[in-house]
All heavy atoms as TSV, in Angstrom:
chain	resi	resn	atom	element	x	y	z
A	1	MET	N	N	73.117	49.828	102.236
A	1	MET	CA	C	73.102	51.273	102.149
A	1	MET	C	C	74.340	51.853	102.828
A	1	MET	O	O	74.931	52.752	102.281
A	1	MET	CB	C	71.751	51.798	102.770
A	1	MET	CG	C	71.632	53.274	102.563
A	1	MET	SD	S	71.297	53.542	100.836
A	1	MET	CE	C	70.919	55.238	100.857
A	2	ARG	N	N	74.714	51.405	103.990
A	2	ARG	CA	C	75.903	51.815	104.645
A	2	ARG	C	C	77.161	51.502	103.846
A	2	ARG	O	O	78.071	52.241	103.828
A	2	ARG	CB	C	76.021	51.211	106.044
A	2	ARG	CG	C	74.979	51.730	107.032
A	2	ARG	CD	C	75.186	51.043	108.306
A	2	ARG	NE	N	74.125	51.529	109.218
A	2	ARG	CZ	C	73.968	51.000	110.411
A	2	ARG	NH1	N	74.902	50.185	110.942
A	2	ARG	NH2	N	73.048	51.469	111.146
A	3	PHE	N	N	77.143	50.390	103.159
A	3	PHE	CA	C	78.253	49.960	102.343
A	3	PHE	C	C	78.420	51.007	101.150
A	3	PHE	O	O	79.568	51.458	100.882
A	3	PHE	CB	C	78.141	48.628	101.778
A	3	PHE	CG	C	79.092	48.235	100.762
A	3	PHE	CD1	C	80.398	47.888	101.231
A	3	PHE	CD2	C	78.899	48.210	99.410
A	3	PHE	CE1	C	81.382	47.571	100.278
A	3	PHE	CE2	C	79.846	47.881	98.511
A	3	PHE	CZ	C	81.156	47.541	98.939
A	4	LEU	N	N	77.367	51.502	100.613
A	4	LEU	CA	C	77.471	52.451	99.515
A	4	LEU	C	C	78.054	53.816	100.066
A	4	LEU	O	O	78.774	54.464	99.367
A	4	LEU	CB	C	76.148	52.673	98.836
A	4	LEU	CG	C	75.622	51.523	98.035
A	4	LEU	CD1	C	74.251	51.785	97.464
A	4	LEU	CD2	C	76.575	51.206	96.883
A	5	LEU	N	N	77.528	54.233	101.213
A	5	LEU	CA	C	78.072	55.429	101.795
A	5	LEU	C	C	79.540	55.300	102.098
A	5	LEU	O	O	80.338	56.180	101.804
A	5	LEU	CB	C	77.243	55.729	103.045
A	5	LEU	CG	C	77.698	57.030	103.748
A	5	LEU	CD1	C	77.367	58.224	102.877
A	5	LEU	CD2	C	76.871	57.141	105.068
A	6	LEU	N	N	79.985	54.212	102.675
A	6	LEU	CA	C	81.337	53.972	102.976
A	6	LEU	C	C	82.154	54.006	101.622
A	6	LEU	O	O	83.297	54.508	101.573
A	6	LEU	CB	C	81.508	52.675	103.704
A	6	LEU	CG	C	82.945	52.288	104.136
A	6	LEU	CD1	C	83.463	53.385	105.158
A	6	LEU	CD2	C	83.059	50.934	104.755
A	7	LEU	N	N	81.672	53.302	100.640
A	7	LEU	CA	C	82.399	53.299	99.306
A	7	LEU	C	C	82.494	54.681	98.749
A	7	LEU	O	O	83.523	55.090	98.172
A	7	LEU	CB	C	81.596	52.397	98.423
A	7	LEU	CG	C	82.221	52.118	96.981
A	7	LEU	CD1	C	83.535	51.389	97.202
A	7	LEU	CD2	C	81.273	51.329	96.150
A	8	LEU	N	N	81.413	55.491	98.930
A	8	LEU	CA	C	81.498	56.854	98.343
A	8	LEU	C	C	82.502	57.721	99.101
A	8	LEU	O	O	83.275	58.493	98.487
A	8	LEU	CB	C	80.114	57.488	98.499
A	8	LEU	CG	C	79.325	57.708	97.270
A	8	LEU	CD1	C	77.948	58.177	97.664
A	8	LEU	CD2	C	80.014	58.652	96.371
A	9	ILE	N	N	82.575	57.549	100.417
A	9	ILE	CA	C	83.563	58.351	101.199
A	9	ILE	C	C	84.979	57.993	100.934
A	9	ILE	O	O	85.825	58.756	100.899
A	9	ILE	CB	C	83.123	58.288	102.690
A	9	ILE	CG1	C	81.856	58.922	102.963
A	9	ILE	CG2	C	84.197	58.918	103.580
A	9	ILE	CD1	C	81.302	58.723	104.387
A	10	THR	N	N	85.235	56.691	100.688
A	10	THR	CA	C	86.584	56.268	100.626
A	10	THR	C	C	87.175	56.218	99.135
A	10	THR	O	O	88.266	55.945	98.897
A	10	THR	CB	C	86.742	54.820	101.115
A	10	THR	OG1	O	85.841	54.015	100.379
A	10	THR	CG2	C	86.351	54.763	102.565
A	11	THR	N	N	86.366	56.702	98.196
A	11	THR	CA	C	86.839	56.733	96.805
A	11	THR	C	C	87.841	57.914	96.705
A	11	THR	O	O	87.685	58.963	97.367
A	11	THR	CB	C	85.686	56.927	95.801
A	11	THR	OG1	O	84.958	58.028	96.150
A	11	THR	CG2	C	84.818	55.671	95.791
A	12	PRO	N	N	88.833	57.799	95.776
A	12	PRO	CA	C	89.795	58.876	95.613
A	12	PRO	C	C	89.216	60.155	95.191
A	12	PRO	O	O	89.811	61.218	95.431
A	12	PRO	CB	C	90.781	58.311	94.605
A	12	PRO	CG	C	90.585	56.818	94.679
A	12	PRO	CD	C	89.138	56.591	95.066
A	13	ALA	N	N	88.085	60.155	94.464
A	13	ALA	CA	C	87.542	61.402	93.970
A	13	ALA	C	C	87.138	62.343	95.124
A	13	ALA	O	O	87.087	63.515	94.979
A	13	ALA	CB	C	86.369	61.139	93.082
A	14	PHE	N	N	86.704	61.671	96.278
A	14	PHE	CA	C	86.232	62.369	97.399
A	14	PHE	C	C	87.304	62.570	98.539
A	14	PHE	O	O	87.048	63.115	99.561
A	14	PHE	CB	C	84.999	61.820	98.058
A	14	PHE	CG	C	83.801	61.787	97.096
A	14	PHE	CD1	C	83.473	60.657	96.335
A	14	PHE	CD2	C	83.082	62.951	96.925
A	14	PHE	CE1	C	82.435	60.752	95.486
A	14	PHE	CE2	C	81.952	63.062	96.051
A	14	PHE	CZ	C	81.663	61.857	95.301
A	15	ALA	N	N	88.552	62.103	98.215
A	15	ALA	CA	C	89.561	62.211	99.193
A	15	ALA	C	C	90.018	63.702	99.304
A	15	ALA	O	O	90.042	64.464	98.359
A	15	ALA	CB	C	90.762	61.363	98.824
A	16	ALA	N	N	90.393	64.026	100.511
A	16	ALA	CA	C	90.892	65.556	100.758
A	16	ALA	C	C	92.227	65.750	100.044
A	16	ALA	O	O	92.385	66.844	99.534
A	16	ALA	CB	C	90.962	65.763	102.220
A	17	HIS	N	N	93.066	64.771	100.007
A	17	HIS	CA	C	94.377	64.988	99.436
A	17	HIS	C	C	94.933	63.623	98.971
A	17	HIS	O	O	94.780	62.618	99.628
A	17	HIS	CB	C	95.390	65.507	100.469
A	17	HIS	CG	C	96.650	66.089	99.902
A	17	HIS	ND1	N	97.641	65.317	99.517
A	17	HIS	CD2	C	97.009	67.338	99.610
A	17	HIS	CE1	C	98.623	66.033	99.058
A	17	HIS	NE2	N	98.212	67.307	99.018
A	18	THR	N	N	95.487	63.667	97.756
A	18	THR	CA	C	96.005	62.408	97.185
A	18	THR	C	C	97.379	61.995	97.753
A	18	THR	O	O	97.817	60.831	97.554
A	18	THR	CB	C	96.113	62.455	95.634
A	18	THR	OG1	O	97.023	63.496	95.374
A	18	THR	CG2	C	94.751	62.771	95.076
A	19	GLY	N	N	98.095	62.923	98.367
A	19	GLY	CA	C	99.411	62.691	98.925
A	19	GLY	C	C	100.505	63.106	97.941
A	19	GLY	O	O	101.654	63.107	98.304
A	20	VAL	N	N	100.126	63.485	96.767
A	20	VAL	CA	C	101.144	63.967	95.714
A	20	VAL	C	C	101.029	65.417	95.567
A	20	VAL	O	O	100.024	65.941	95.273
A	20	VAL	CB	C	100.813	63.302	94.343
A	20	VAL	CG1	C	101.824	63.714	93.311
A	20	VAL	CG2	C	100.805	61.806	94.437
A	21	PRO	N	N	102.067	66.140	95.910
A	21	PRO	CA	C	102.105	67.575	95.845
A	21	PRO	C	C	102.037	68.039	94.401
A	21	PRO	O	O	102.589	67.438	93.497
A	21	PRO	CB	C	103.364	67.984	96.508
A	21	PRO	CG	C	104.299	66.846	96.399
A	21	PRO	CD	C	103.455	65.681	96.370
A	22	LYS	N	N	101.371	69.122	94.196
A	22	LYS	CA	C	101.219	69.757	92.832
A	22	LYS	C	C	102.113	71.030	92.743
A	22	LYS	O	O	102.041	71.751	93.676
A	22	LYS	CB	C	99.719	70.127	92.605
A	22	LYS	CG	C	99.447	70.742	91.304
A	22	LYS	CD	C	97.967	71.040	91.138
A	22	LYS	CE	C	97.815	71.776	89.831
A	22	LYS	NZ	N	96.406	72.217	89.748
A	23	ILE	N	N	102.860	71.058	91.750
A	23	ILE	CA	C	103.739	72.227	91.505
A	23	ILE	C	C	102.902	73.440	91.146
A	23	ILE	O	O	102.167	73.404	90.149
A	23	ILE	CB	C	104.832	71.928	90.514
A	23	ILE	CG1	C	105.688	70.808	90.977
A	23	ILE	CG2	C	105.655	73.162	90.235
A	23	ILE	CD1	C	106.700	70.275	89.925
A	24	ARG	N	N	102.953	74.479	91.824
A	24	ARG	CA	C	102.191	75.712	91.588
A	24	ARG	C	C	102.956	76.584	90.523
A	24	ARG	O	O	104.050	76.912	90.756
A	24	ARG	CB	C	101.976	76.517	92.813
A	24	ARG	CG	C	101.051	75.761	93.812
A	24	ARG	CD	C	100.524	76.640	94.845
A	24	ARG	NE	N	99.872	77.837	94.235
A	24	ARG	CZ	C	98.784	78.354	94.768
A	24	ARG	NH1	N	98.267	77.873	95.872
A	24	ARG	NH2	N	98.257	79.423	94.188
A	25	THR	N	N	102.297	76.905	89.418
A	25	THR	CA	C	102.874	77.640	88.412
A	25	THR	C	C	102.264	78.991	88.390
A	25	THR	O	O	102.695	79.902	87.667
A	25	THR	CB	C	102.769	76.982	87.015
A	25	THR	OG1	O	101.428	76.750	86.787
A	25	THR	CG2	C	103.504	75.692	87.019
A	26	GLY	N	N	101.159	79.192	89.096
A	26	GLY	CA	C	100.464	80.458	89.091
A	26	GLY	C	C	99.230	80.416	89.995
A	26	GLY	O	O	99.034	79.323	90.570
A	27	PRO	N	N	98.396	81.412	90.027
A	27	PRO	CA	C	97.223	81.347	90.833
A	27	PRO	C	C	96.196	80.382	90.229
A	27	PRO	O	O	96.018	80.304	89.075
A	27	PRO	CB	C	96.725	82.784	90.802
A	27	PRO	CG	C	97.307	83.418	89.621
A	27	PRO	CD	C	98.575	82.714	89.398
A	28	GLU	N	N	95.547	79.711	91.215
A	28	GLU	CA	C	94.467	78.841	90.803
A	28	GLU	C	C	93.238	79.650	90.518
A	28	GLU	O	O	93.080	80.805	90.866
A	28	GLU	CB	C	94.132	77.846	91.934
A	28	GLU	CG	C	95.209	76.878	92.136
A	28	GLU	CD	C	95.415	75.909	91.090
A	28	GLU	OE1	O	94.429	75.491	90.497
A	28	GLU	OE2	O	96.553	75.365	90.922
A	29	LEU	N	N	92.221	79.075	89.813
A	29	LEU	CA	C	90.923	79.737	89.564
A	29	LEU	C	C	90.258	80.098	90.824
A	29	LEU	O	O	89.636	81.224	90.852
A	29	LEU	CB	C	90.076	78.759	88.646
A	29	LEU	CG	C	88.753	79.371	88.197
A	29	LEU	CD1	C	89.042	80.600	87.350
A	29	LEU	CD2	C	87.936	78.355	87.405
A	30	SER	N	N	90.306	79.343	91.860
A	30	SER	CA	C	89.660	79.630	93.107
A	30	SER	C	C	90.340	80.920	93.761
A	30	SER	O	O	89.609	81.756	94.414
A	30	SER	CB	C	89.691	78.467	94.055
A	30	SER	OG	O	91.056	78.188	94.413
A	31	ASP	N	N	91.633	81.094	93.558
A	31	ASP	CA	C	92.328	82.256	94.100
A	31	ASP	C	C	91.771	83.509	93.340
A	31	ASP	O	O	91.594	84.490	94.035
A	31	ASP	CB	C	93.857	82.134	93.925
A	31	ASP	CG	C	94.355	80.948	94.701
A	31	ASP	OD1	O	93.843	80.596	95.673
A	31	ASP	OD2	O	95.506	80.514	94.224
A	32	ILE	N	N	91.638	83.506	92.076
A	32	ILE	CA	C	91.150	84.581	91.328
A	32	ILE	C	C	89.734	84.910	91.714
A	32	ILE	O	O	89.374	86.043	91.833
A	32	ILE	CB	C	91.286	84.326	89.822
A	32	ILE	CG1	C	92.787	84.127	89.445
A	32	ILE	CG2	C	90.682	85.383	88.941
A	32	ILE	CD1	C	93.094	83.586	88.066
A	33	ALA	N	N	88.888	83.817	91.805
A	33	ALA	CA	C	87.515	84.019	92.178
A	33	ALA	C	C	87.375	84.755	93.585
A	33	ALA	O	O	86.570	85.561	93.806
A	33	ALA	CB	C	86.758	82.712	92.120
A	34	LEU	N	N	88.179	84.286	94.554
A	34	LEU	CA	C	88.183	84.832	95.863
A	34	LEU	C	C	88.602	86.323	95.870
A	34	LEU	O	O	88.013	87.163	96.459
A	34	LEU	CB	C	89.107	84.123	96.727
A	34	LEU	CG	C	89.184	84.498	98.167
A	34	LEU	CD1	C	87.841	84.377	98.938
A	34	LEU	CD2	C	90.261	83.716	98.966
A	35	PHE	N	N	89.535	86.675	94.993
A	35	PHE	CA	C	90.057	88.103	94.904
A	35	PHE	C	C	88.929	88.868	94.308
A	35	PHE	O	O	88.646	89.999	94.747
A	35	PHE	CB	C	91.265	88.091	94.024
A	35	PHE	CG	C	91.685	89.553	93.783
A	35	PHE	CD1	C	92.413	90.212	94.711
A	35	PHE	CD2	C	91.428	90.203	92.580
A	35	PHE	CE1	C	92.732	91.583	94.524
A	35	PHE	CE2	C	91.849	91.513	92.327
A	35	PHE	CZ	C	92.532	92.244	93.242
A	36	VAL	N	N	88.265	88.381	93.211
A	36	VAL	CA	C	87.151	89.143	92.644
A	36	VAL	C	C	85.987	89.353	93.565
A	36	VAL	O	O	85.436	90.468	93.607
A	36	VAL	CB	C	86.727	88.420	91.366
A	36	VAL	CG1	C	85.406	89.021	90.801
A	36	VAL	CG2	C	87.750	88.453	90.235
A	37	MET	N	N	85.655	88.346	94.357
A	37	MET	CA	C	84.507	88.481	95.306
A	37	MET	C	C	84.941	89.526	96.406
A	37	MET	O	O	84.082	90.260	96.869
A	37	MET	CB	C	84.206	87.144	95.963
A	37	MET	CG	C	83.556	86.121	94.967
A	37	MET	SD	S	82.141	86.716	94.290
A	37	MET	CE	C	80.970	86.667	95.704
A	38	ALA	N	N	86.182	89.497	96.876
A	38	ALA	CA	C	86.561	90.432	97.888
A	38	ALA	C	C	86.583	91.894	97.308
A	38	ALA	O	O	86.150	92.788	97.972
A	38	ALA	CB	C	88.031	90.098	98.323
A	39	ALA	N	N	86.946	92.032	96.115
A	39	ALA	CA	C	86.975	93.334	95.441
A	39	ALA	C	C	85.495	93.816	95.275
A	39	ALA	O	O	85.204	95.054	95.557
A	39	ALA	CB	C	87.623	93.339	94.098
A	40	ILE	N	N	84.605	92.973	94.924
A	40	ILE	CA	C	83.216	93.343	94.798
A	40	ILE	C	C	82.626	93.749	96.285
A	40	ILE	O	O	81.928	94.745	96.350
A	40	ILE	CB	C	82.353	92.232	94.187
A	40	ILE	CG1	C	82.690	92.079	92.710
A	40	ILE	CG2	C	80.903	92.483	94.352
A	40	ILE	CD1	C	82.229	90.887	92.016
A	41	GLY	N	N	83.001	92.984	97.226
A	41	GLY	CA	C	82.533	93.335	98.596
A	41	GLY	C	C	83.080	94.609	99.037
A	41	GLY	O	O	82.277	95.434	99.606
A	42	VAL	N	N	84.321	94.969	98.729
A	42	VAL	CA	C	84.891	96.230	99.131
A	42	VAL	C	C	84.043	97.348	98.377
A	42	VAL	O	O	83.766	98.430	98.954
A	42	VAL	CB	C	86.374	96.322	98.848
A	42	VAL	CG1	C	86.950	97.711	98.949
A	42	VAL	CG2	C	87.064	95.367	99.903
A	43	TYR	N	N	83.901	97.101	97.139
A	43	TYR	CA	C	83.179	98.189	96.265
A	43	TYR	C	C	81.802	98.418	96.852
A	43	TYR	O	O	81.323	99.571	96.958
A	43	TYR	CB	C	83.049	97.652	94.896
A	43	TYR	CG	C	82.180	98.520	93.993
A	43	TYR	CD1	C	82.546	99.791	93.567
A	43	TYR	CD2	C	80.897	98.134	93.655
A	43	TYR	CE1	C	81.736	100.535	92.809
A	43	TYR	CE2	C	80.057	98.874	92.847
A	43	TYR	CZ	C	80.420	100.115	92.483
A	43	TYR	OH	O	79.585	100.919	91.692
A	44	LEU	N	N	80.989	97.319	97.196
A	44	LEU	CA	C	79.743	97.542	97.650
A	44	LEU	C	C	79.622	98.206	99.024
A	44	LEU	O	O	78.792	99.127	99.281
A	44	LEU	CB	C	79.045	96.139	97.784
A	44	LEU	CG	C	78.622	95.437	96.430
A	44	LEU	CD1	C	78.111	94.077	96.613
A	44	LEU	CD2	C	77.665	96.329	95.642
A	45	VAL	N	N	80.562	97.840	99.912
A	45	VAL	CA	C	80.612	98.534	101.203
A	45	VAL	C	C	81.012	99.992	101.094
A	45	VAL	O	O	80.388	100.844	101.717
A	45	VAL	CB	C	81.588	97.794	102.190
A	45	VAL	CG1	C	81.892	98.581	103.407
A	45	VAL	CG2	C	81.059	96.431	102.539
A	46	ARG	N	N	81.874	100.273	100.226
A	46	ARG	CA	C	82.332	101.805	100.048
A	46	ARG	C	C	81.166	102.568	99.508
A	46	ARG	O	O	80.930	103.707	99.909
A	46	ARG	CB	C	83.547	101.815	99.203
A	46	ARG	CG	C	84.804	101.316	99.861
A	46	ARG	CD	C	86.013	101.589	99.062
A	46	ARG	NE	N	86.221	103.046	98.979
A	46	ARG	CZ	C	87.157	103.605	98.192
A	46	ARG	NH1	N	87.907	102.847	97.471
A	46	ARG	NH2	N	87.279	104.930	98.152
A	47	ARG	N	N	80.485	101.938	98.534
A	47	ARG	CA	C	79.314	102.661	97.914
A	47	ARG	C	C	78.236	102.836	99.003
A	47	ARG	O	O	77.628	103.966	99.067
A	47	ARG	CB	C	78.769	101.757	96.756
A	47	ARG	CG	C	77.695	102.498	95.934
A	47	ARG	CD	C	77.237	101.675	94.844
A	47	ARG	NE	N	76.432	100.530	95.345
A	47	ARG	CZ	C	75.692	99.796	94.572
A	47	ARG	NH1	N	75.673	99.932	93.343
A	47	ARG	NH2	N	75.010	98.795	95.188
A	48	ALA	N	N	77.948	101.853	99.808
A	48	ALA	CA	C	76.959	102.082	100.823
A	48	ALA	C	C	77.331	103.051	101.909
A	48	ALA	O	O	76.506	103.845	102.337
A	48	ALA	CB	C	76.684	100.699	101.540
A	49	MET	N	N	78.594	103.105	102.258
A	49	MET	CA	C	79.043	104.095	103.255
A	49	MET	C	C	78.975	105.508	102.657
A	49	MET	O	O	78.526	106.438	103.317
A	49	MET	CB	C	80.504	103.824	103.620
A	49	MET	CG	C	80.638	102.463	104.438
A	49	MET	SD	S	79.715	102.512	105.979
A	49	MET	CE	C	80.834	103.519	106.956
A	50	ARG	N	N	79.328	105.646	101.364
A	50	ARG	CA	C	79.190	106.923	100.789
A	50	ARG	C	C	77.792	107.441	100.720
A	50	ARG	O	O	77.543	108.611	101.022
A	50	ARG	CB	C	79.792	106.938	99.311
A	50	ARG	CG	C	81.185	107.058	99.267
A	50	ARG	CD	C	81.671	107.367	97.818
A	50	ARG	NE	N	82.935	106.711	97.629
A	50	ARG	CZ	C	83.089	105.742	96.778
A	50	ARG	NH1	N	82.140	105.287	96.121
A	50	ARG	NH2	N	84.258	105.198	96.688
A	51	ALA	N	N	76.841	106.567	100.436
A	51	ALA	CA	C	75.468	106.926	100.295
A	51	ALA	C	C	74.900	107.185	101.783
A	51	ALA	O	O	74.153	108.162	101.949
A	51	ALA	CB	C	74.663	105.694	99.701
A	52	ARG	N	N	75.337	106.488	102.690
A	52	ARG	CA	C	74.978	106.723	104.162
A	52	ARG	C	C	75.289	108.074	104.607
A	52	ARG	O	O	74.592	108.877	105.164
A	52	ARG	CB	C	75.441	105.630	104.970
A	52	ARG	CG	C	75.063	105.800	106.451
A	52	ARG	CD	C	75.662	104.719	107.296
A	52	ARG	NE	N	75.375	104.934	108.689
A	52	ARG	CZ	C	75.782	104.148	109.621
A	52	ARG	NH1	N	76.593	103.187	109.453
A	52	ARG	NH2	N	75.469	104.485	110.937
A	53	PHE	N	N	76.609	108.436	104.346
A	53	PHE	CA	C	77.100	109.707	104.906
A	53	PHE	C	C	76.735	110.936	104.030
A	53	PHE	O	O	76.743	112.023	104.430
A	53	PHE	CB	C	78.563	109.665	105.146
A	53	PHE	CG	C	78.968	108.813	106.257
A	53	PHE	CD1	C	79.603	107.597	106.099
A	53	PHE	CD2	C	78.647	109.203	107.586
A	53	PHE	CE1	C	79.971	106.819	107.200
A	53	PHE	CE2	C	78.937	108.349	108.667
A	53	PHE	CZ	C	79.554	107.228	108.463
A	54	ALA	N	N	76.333	110.618	102.797
A	54	ALA	CA	C	75.833	111.775	101.898
A	54	ALA	C	C	74.410	112.199	102.347
A	54	ALA	O	O	74.105	113.374	102.210
A	54	ALA	CB	C	75.771	111.245	100.420
A	55	ARG	N	N	73.651	111.306	102.956
A	55	ARG	CA	C	72.339	111.670	103.333
A	55	ARG	C	C	72.302	112.404	104.654
A	55	ARG	O	O	71.291	112.995	105.066
A	55	ARG	CB	C	71.402	110.429	103.545
A	55	ARG	CG	C	71.074	109.783	102.134
A	55	ARG	CD	C	70.127	108.621	102.407
A	55	ARG	NE	N	71.052	107.588	103.061
A	55	ARG	CZ	C	70.633	106.390	103.305
A	55	ARG	NH1	N	69.310	106.036	103.084
A	55	ARG	NH2	N	71.425	105.492	103.797
A	56	ARG	N	N	73.341	112.390	105.444
A	56	ARG	CA	C	73.453	112.920	106.792
A	56	ARG	C	C	73.361	114.455	106.696
A	56	ARG	O	O	74.143	115.061	105.938
A	56	ARG	CB	C	74.716	112.498	107.458
A	56	ARG	CG	C	74.853	113.105	108.837
A	56	ARG	CD	C	76.102	112.663	109.521
A	56	ARG	NE	N	75.852	111.308	109.991
A	56	ARG	CZ	C	76.722	110.635	110.685
A	56	ARG	NH1	N	77.960	111.139	110.884
A	56	ARG	NH2	N	76.402	109.483	111.213
A	57	PRO	N	N	72.421	115.100	107.399
A	57	PRO	CA	C	72.362	116.617	107.342
A	57	PRO	C	C	73.509	117.217	108.069
A	57	PRO	O	O	74.046	116.621	109.061
A	57	PRO	CB	C	71.066	116.889	108.053
A	57	PRO	CG	C	70.823	115.734	108.922
A	57	PRO	CD	C	71.441	114.530	108.237
A	58	LYS	N	N	74.043	118.292	107.458
A	58	LYS	CA	C	75.170	118.962	108.029
A	58	LYS	C	C	74.662	119.902	109.302
A	58	LYS	O	O	73.708	120.548	109.122
A	58	LYS	CB	C	75.917	119.705	106.997
A	58	LYS	CG	C	76.501	118.884	105.990
A	58	LYS	CD	C	77.347	119.600	104.986
A	58	LYS	CE	C	77.930	118.617	103.990
A	58	LYS	NZ	N	78.829	119.221	103.099
A	59	ASP	N	N	75.437	119.775	110.316
A	59	ASP	CA	C	75.044	120.638	111.509
A	59	ASP	C	C	75.528	122.024	111.379
A	59	ASP	O	O	76.558	122.364	110.912
A	59	ASP	CB	C	75.507	120.057	112.750
A	59	ASP	CG	C	74.760	118.673	113.045
A	59	ASP	OD1	O	73.568	118.582	112.635
A	59	ASP	OD2	O	75.422	117.795	113.543
């Protein structure tokens, strides 16, 4: 069982880096997904803040 775990960890598919640099030609899909999630988060927070301060009674 330990041999299988060791074999799984040392296979190239699970390696953190292959050692060969990749030429970037544009944003990766993960970059786009991160930007979209950040934009959704900002939208939700702004909407919640507007709703919070809209309910506040004026003195």
